[in-house]
C-alpha positions in Angstrom: -2.7 -2.4 46.2 -3.2 -3.5 42.4 -1.6 -1.2 40.0 -3.4 -0.9 36.8 -1.8 -0.1 33.4 -2.6 3.1 31.7 -1.5 1.7 28.3 -3.9 0.9 25.5 -4.6 -2.8 25.0 -2.6 -4.2 22.1 -4.6 -5.3 19.1 -4.4 -5.6 15.2 -3.2 -2.2 14.0 -3.7 -1.8 10.1 -1.5 0.9 8.3 -3.6 0.3 5.4 -7.1 0.0 6.0 -9.0 -2.0 3.3 -10.3 0.0 0.4 -14.1 -1.2 1.2 -13.6 -0.2 5.0 -12.3 3.6 4.0 -12.4 4.7 0.4 -10.8 7.9 1.0 -6.9 8.2 0.8 -7.1 10.8 3.6 -7.0 8.0 6.1 -3.8 6.7 5.0 -0.4 7.9 6.1 1.7 10.5 4.2 4.0 8.1 2.8 1.2 5.8 1.4 -0.9 8.9 -0.1 2.3 10.0 -1.8 2.4 6.4 -3.3 -1.2 6.4 -4.3 -0.7 10.0 -6.0 2.3 8.6 -7.8 0.4 5.5 -9.1 -2.1 7.7 -10.2 0.4 9.9 -12.1 2.0 6.8 -13.7 -1.3 5.8 -15.0 -1.2 2.7 -17.4 2.5 2.7 -17.1 2.3 1.4 -13.5 4.6 2.6 -10.7 7.8 0.4 -9.9 9.4 0.1 -6.7 12.6 2.1 -7.7 10.5 5.1 -8.5 8.3 4.7 -5.2 11.5 4.6 -3.4 12.2 8.2 -4.9 8.6 9.2 -4.3 9.3 8.4 -0.5 12.4 10.6 -0.5 14.6 7.2 -0.3 17.9 6.5 -1.8 16.8 4.4 -4.8 20.4 2.8 -5.3 20.0 1.2 -2.1 18.6 -2.5 -2.5 16.9 -2.4 0.9 15.4 0.9 0.4 13.7 -0.3 -2.6 12.5 -3.5 -1.4 10.9 -1.3 1.5 9.1 0.7 -1.2 8.0 -2.8 -2.7 6.7 -4.1 0.4 4.5 -0.9 0.9 3.1 -1.3 -2.7 2.3 -4.9 -2.0 0.5 -3.9 1.0 -1.5 -1.5 -0.9 -2.3 -4.4 -3.3 -3.4 -6.6 -0.6 -5.6 -3.9 1.0 -7.5 -3.4 -2.5 -6.1 0.1 -3.1 -3.7 -0.8 -6.0 -3.4 -3.7 -8.4 -0.1 -5.4 -9.8 -1.3 -6.1 -13.5 2.4 -7.2 -14.2 5.0 -8.1 -12.0 6.4 -5.0 -10.2 4.1 -2.5 -12.2 1.6 -1.2 -9.6 -1.3 1.0 -10.7 -4.7 2.2 -9.5 -7.7 -0.4 -10.0 -9.9 0.3 -13.0 -13.3 2.0 -11.8 -15.6 -0.8 -10.7 -12.8 -3.3 -10.8 -13.3 -5.8 -7.9 -10.0 -6.0 -6.1 -10.9 -8.4 -3.3 -7.9 -11.1 -3.2 -6.0 -9.0 -5.8 -2.2 -9.7 -5.5 -2.8 -13.2 -3.7 -2.3 -16.3 -5.2 -5.9 -17.9 -5.8 -7.4 -14.5 -5.7 -10.0 -15.8 -3.2 -10.6 -14.3 0.5 
């Protein structure tokens, strides 16, 4: 008798969907929504990783927590939801700004 697994098939999972696939921030997890709100609040000054760690409720004195926050910000850049105009300064893209390839060397797809 064959046993059939009831588990879902493993496939690619995106914690942060690409911006063109889902423009609303409601599809993001609570942590990513908080980072997007903090980036909006930071405006042109940009959101840094240490501040992002505080927004997430993490210990900003812990290097590993700050790097974890930076990784989340970088993921938002990769998905076209934030831009990194200056190294370490993450902000919302300007209206109409093409973010395809933003944050990647070469800027291509």
